[in-house]
N, C-alpha and C positions, 0 to 999 in steps of 0.2 A: 505494500501499501505506499498512498505517497501522499505527503505532504508542503501547503503549499501556503504560505503566510507573505503577507501583504503591513507591511510597517510606513505609519502615515508620515511625511514632514518631517520623520527622525532625522535630527547628524549624527555620526558615529564617532565613538566617540578615540581616542587618540590608541588608544589600543586596540581596537579593531580598522584601525585604516588602510593596513597593508594587505591588498586583493592575493597575496600569496605570501608563503613561511617557508624563508628561506634555512638551509642548515646548520648558520651563525650565528640565527639568533633562537630565542626560547621557547620553544612549542608551544602553536595558539594555535585552535582548531578554526580552519573559515573554508572546509568541505562542501558548502551553502553560503556560498559570496554569492550577490546577484544573478543573474545572467543580466549581459551588458544590452543584446536585443533591446532598443527602443524605449530606452532608461526614460524615465519622470522619473524626475528626482522628490517629488513629494509621493511617487508609488513606487513603492521598494520594495518586490516581491524575490522568496528566492525558493524554490524547495529542497526540501531533503523526506527521510523515507519514517517508517518506525515499525512500531510489533505490537500488534492486538493479542492485548492481555485477557480479556475476559469477552466473554460472548452480548454483554451487555455494554461493551461501548467503552472501552480504558484498554490507553494507549501509549504504548513506550517509546521516547523517542532523545533522542542528545539537549542537556537545556541550553545550549548555545543556539538552538535549531528557531527555540521560543522567545529568545532576548530581548525583550523590548517591540515584543511584534502586537499589530493590533488587532491581527485578524491569520487565526488559522485553517486552512479549511482542509480536511481529508474526502484523497479518493481513494475508495476503493476494491478491487480487482477486475467485479462488475462491472466497475462501469458510475455505480455507484459517488454520491460528494455528499459530505456530510461539513456544516461545521463544528468547528470542535474549542468546547476551553480548557484554559487550562485551568487545569488540579492543583498543580502546584511546579517546584523548579527548585534540582538543587545543585549551583552549579560548581561548587567545588569538583563534583565527581561527576558534571556530565551531564546529569538524566532529569529526564521530566517526562513529567503524566500530564498525558490530554486525555476528554472526555466528549466523545459523542452522544448524541442521540439515537441509538438506537439496537436490538434486537435480535438474536441466532445470528451474531458472527464468527465466521468463522475464530479460532483463538489457536494463538502460538503452540508448539510443543517444549515446555524451558524441561533443556539440561544442566551439568552441573558443571561448572568450568571451571570446577579443583584438579578433573580426572583428565582437563586437556594436560597433554605436555609434546615436548616443541618434535614436533614432524609430524603430528597429525592431521589431517585432511583437514582441511575447512572451506566454506563456500560461503560469497556473501552475496545477498537479492535488494536493490537499489534502486534507484534513479537518477545514474549518475547523468550530467545536463541534461534533466528530463525523461532521458531513455527512459520508459517505466518497465519494469523487474526484470531488468538486467543481470545474470549472474553469474560472478568471476570465483575460480576459486584459488585457492591457494594452499600452504600448510603454515604454523604454529610456527615460529621464527623464535620465539620465546617467551617464558611470563615474568607475570612481576615488576616490566619496566620500567621501572622508576623516571619522570621525565623534566627536566628541567622547566620550570613557570609552568608546569600542569597539577600541578597538586600533590596529594599521595595518595594517586589510584596506579594501586597494581598491574596496570598494562595488561595485555595479550599483543605481542607485537607477531605479524602476518606479512604474508606477500601476497593477500587476494588481491588485486586490483584497486583501489578504489580510488573516488576524482567526486571533482563539486556535486552533489548530490544525493549521495549514499549516507549522509551525516543523519545519526539514528536507524538506518536500517540493520537487519539482519545479520549476524555471524553465523551458520550451520553446520554443527559437527556433520560425521559422516553418516548419521543415523535422522538427518532432519533435526533434533532439536537445537533450542536457540543458548548459543553457551556466550554468547557476549554482544554488546551494540554500536557497534562500527561510529567512534570517533573523532578522527584526525589522521592526517596522513604528514610525510615528512619529507618537504620537495622545496628544489631551488627555481621548481618553474609552475610551482601552482596544479599543476597536476600529479601523476601517481610516477614515483621511482624507486618501487619497489618494496618501502615500507609503509604500511596502513598498521592503526594501531585501534584498539578496541578498549573497553569498559568489562572488563565480567561480570555475563550474567548472574552468577551469586550476588556481587554487589548491588546490583543496578537492582535486582527484584527487595532488597533489604530497604531498597532505599526508596523504592519505588512505597512499598506496604507503606511506611512514612508519611508518602506526600498523598497516599490517598488519605490513610483514616486525619492526618492533623494539617496537610497541605504544605507543610515545610518540615524538615529533618534533622533532630536535637542530636547534636553530634557533642561525645567527649570529650576530653582534654585535659594531663596531665599538668600539661608547663615545659617540657622535652625536648629538645630536638637529639634524636638517636643517628646512628651512621651505617651504615652494610660492617660486618665483621666479617675479616679478609684471614687465611691460614698466620699472613707476615703477623697482624692486629693483636692477633688470640696469642704465637710467641710472645710477640714485648710485653704482655700482660702476664702470662705464665699463665695462659690455659689452656687445656689438657685438645680444646678443641676449636671450629669456628663458628660455633652458630651462637646461635641470638644478635641482639643491637647496643651496640656501644655508646655510649651518654656524652654530644656535644656540644653540650647546654641545658644550661638548672635556668629559669625566668625566676625570678625574683616574685619572692612573695605567689608561685607556682603551687601548687600540689608538689610536686615533683619535690620542690625545695622542702614545703613540710615535711616533707618524709622522709626525707633525711638526704632523698638519693643525691649522690654527687656523679659532676664531669669523669669520666676518665669508668664508672659501673659501665660494668656487664653485665642486662639482663637477660638471661635463659630462658627464664620460665614466668606465665601467669595465671593465676592458683591456681600453680598442679601441673599447669601443661608446659609439656615443653614447646621451646618454638626454636626451631634452629634457624628459622633465616629473618633477614628485617624485617621486610614486612609483614608476617606476620605478626608478630611484634605492632605495627601501628597498627595494623585492619584489630585486634584482639583492643589495645583504647580503644578505637574512633569507635568503632560498632558496641561501649561498653554504654552500663548506663547511670547517666550524669546523677550527683547522690552516693553510689552505691561502692565499698567497697575492695578494692583491690589488691593484692599478692606478689608480690615480683620477687622472686628469685634472680638474687643479686649478684655476680663477683667482683669482690672491689679486696687490692691488697693482699694476689694470692687465696684468699678463704670463702667460701659461696656466707650470704650472709640474705636477710628475708628483711625487705620493704613493703611496709605497708602504706597504702595511698588510700584518699577521697577523690576519685572523679569529678571536677568542676567543667560545667557546660559548654561550649567552643560559643564563641560570641556569632551570633551568624553574618555573615558577610554580605554587607548593604549594595543594594544595588542602584547603577550608576544612573543616576537621572537625567532627564534628557534632556539639550540644550531651550533655551527661552528663547524663544524667538523677540524681537522687535515689534512693537507695534505704533502705529501715528494714525490717531484718530480727527486725522484735519488732514485736506488737501488729497494727496495722491490717492489714500484709500487702501494702503498696501499691509501686509502683516509679510516682513522679508526674515530671514535666518541665511546665517552665511554657510558657507557648504566646506566641508570637512575636508582633505584632505583628498579623502577614501572615492569623496563622489564626486571632486575636482578630475581623478585619474577616470573615473568610469563613463567620465561627458572627454573626456581630453584637451579640458580646457585647465588657462589656469589661475581663473576668477571668475568672479557673483558669485550672485545674492540668489540663495530660491526666497518664489515669492509664492506662499502659504499662503493664506486669504490675500483677493482680490475683490474690492467694491470700490462703490462711490464714480470715481474717474477713470483709472487706472481700469474698472471693468467694463466700463462702454466706449474704450478707445478696444478689449477685446483680450487682452492681459488677465492671465486667469493663473487659477494653483497649480503650481508644478512647468511652470513659465521660469528661465534664468536669465536674470537684469545682469547683461556683463557689461553695462558704462551706464555712463545719463553724458549726452552728447558726445562725444568726444574722448574722458578721462573714462577712459577702465575701472572695475571697483575688483574692490578684494573686500572689502567689511562695511558694515553697518558705518560704523564712520565718516567714512569715504564717501558713501555715499549721500549721510545729511547732509557736510559741507559740500558737497556738489550743489546739490536740492537749495542751499541757505543760500547762496549762493547767487539767485535765477533772480530777477525782481518777480513784485507780484503780478498775479496777471501774464507772465511772459509763458511761451510753450517753452518744453523741456523735451530732448528725444533722449529716449532710454531703447538702447540694442537690447532685442529680445531675442534670448533662444530656444526654441521649440524643438521636439523631435531632434536636435540639434543643426538646425536649419535660424539663419538671425535673420533681424527684419528691427528699423528703427519704429520705432512708433510714439508720434511726438504727445504731448498732455500738455491743457495749459492747466497754467496755478493760479486759479478763480481766487483761492485764501490759500495765507502761509501755510506750505507747509511741515513746518514745525513753528509748537510755541516756542517766543522767546524762551 
């Protein structure tokens, strides 16, 4: 199934301005960047994919797919279309839950991502570049792949071809069970280069359950940073094996500090469960219930110790606020917004202001929402202040010419200023 989203009159944040993600940068998902054909800045449409979890219309997808959208529409394989509402979204795991008003839907079979091993065969079904129902195959390249800039998600790495439009699509094992949700790729060109990353379905389902119940995710924290143990590190700390997680930082005033955890401690087990890998320590703490007590088996100064800590609740990451439009209530009748770098790149222009609303004299002359104003007379524009200054220099009752671009074609539109455009 496909998901089409609509973002109306919304500038992109600086963290979202690149249309592709290159190896030298931190990982950031761009699998659902807007399709460039006939782009209208007031209506930016993306396409992605999802997984039907229940017959009554709960759908799992990627959180970045539904970030700051105004509308989402789901198209099923039988051609039916439904408007979807957002139940909840968790940016830290890149998991979101949608709901459509439908019954009797076919439900995906959920597998066990912990049973996957490198070399296992997998397949992805999505809508790359809008091509519905495309299937690609590959193998699991690695598990528990932690990536800088992408939080603490133990990604499943595959070589199944994933491209823009496949965000949120299912990754299947050889039994046809969903074992992961495709999230991002590693690329210097914006397209597939052999490295794809997916959120394990076990983690995604845990998040989806909380989103369905409360609309948000409660996540525990202990206030310490951990790093992977290696045989050489184990030797340095006189530990017989290289398992567990090494404490690299303890936050002041945190549960870890209050419990007596120290930098250089090695956590080898939690609540009696031996955790041979760094990823398992992170997952065990993060999936705990805030306010509960946990018991950590710690290796310190050549001896085994026990540390007891009470988990705290991790703060919710704030959603970025959309850029505010600047509105003038006199004169031209325009509500304008500055273009982000990404929007300028998409349109192939160096500057300009987006028309978010048009009324009065501007509307009478044919200017409408979605147009881009490139210049006032001969003065090119990039900022609201430049527009303000250019119009303020025009005498009252004199016409000005706005260079307006629509669907990549530009033309001057004259508008007479019957009254001052800006209050003194």
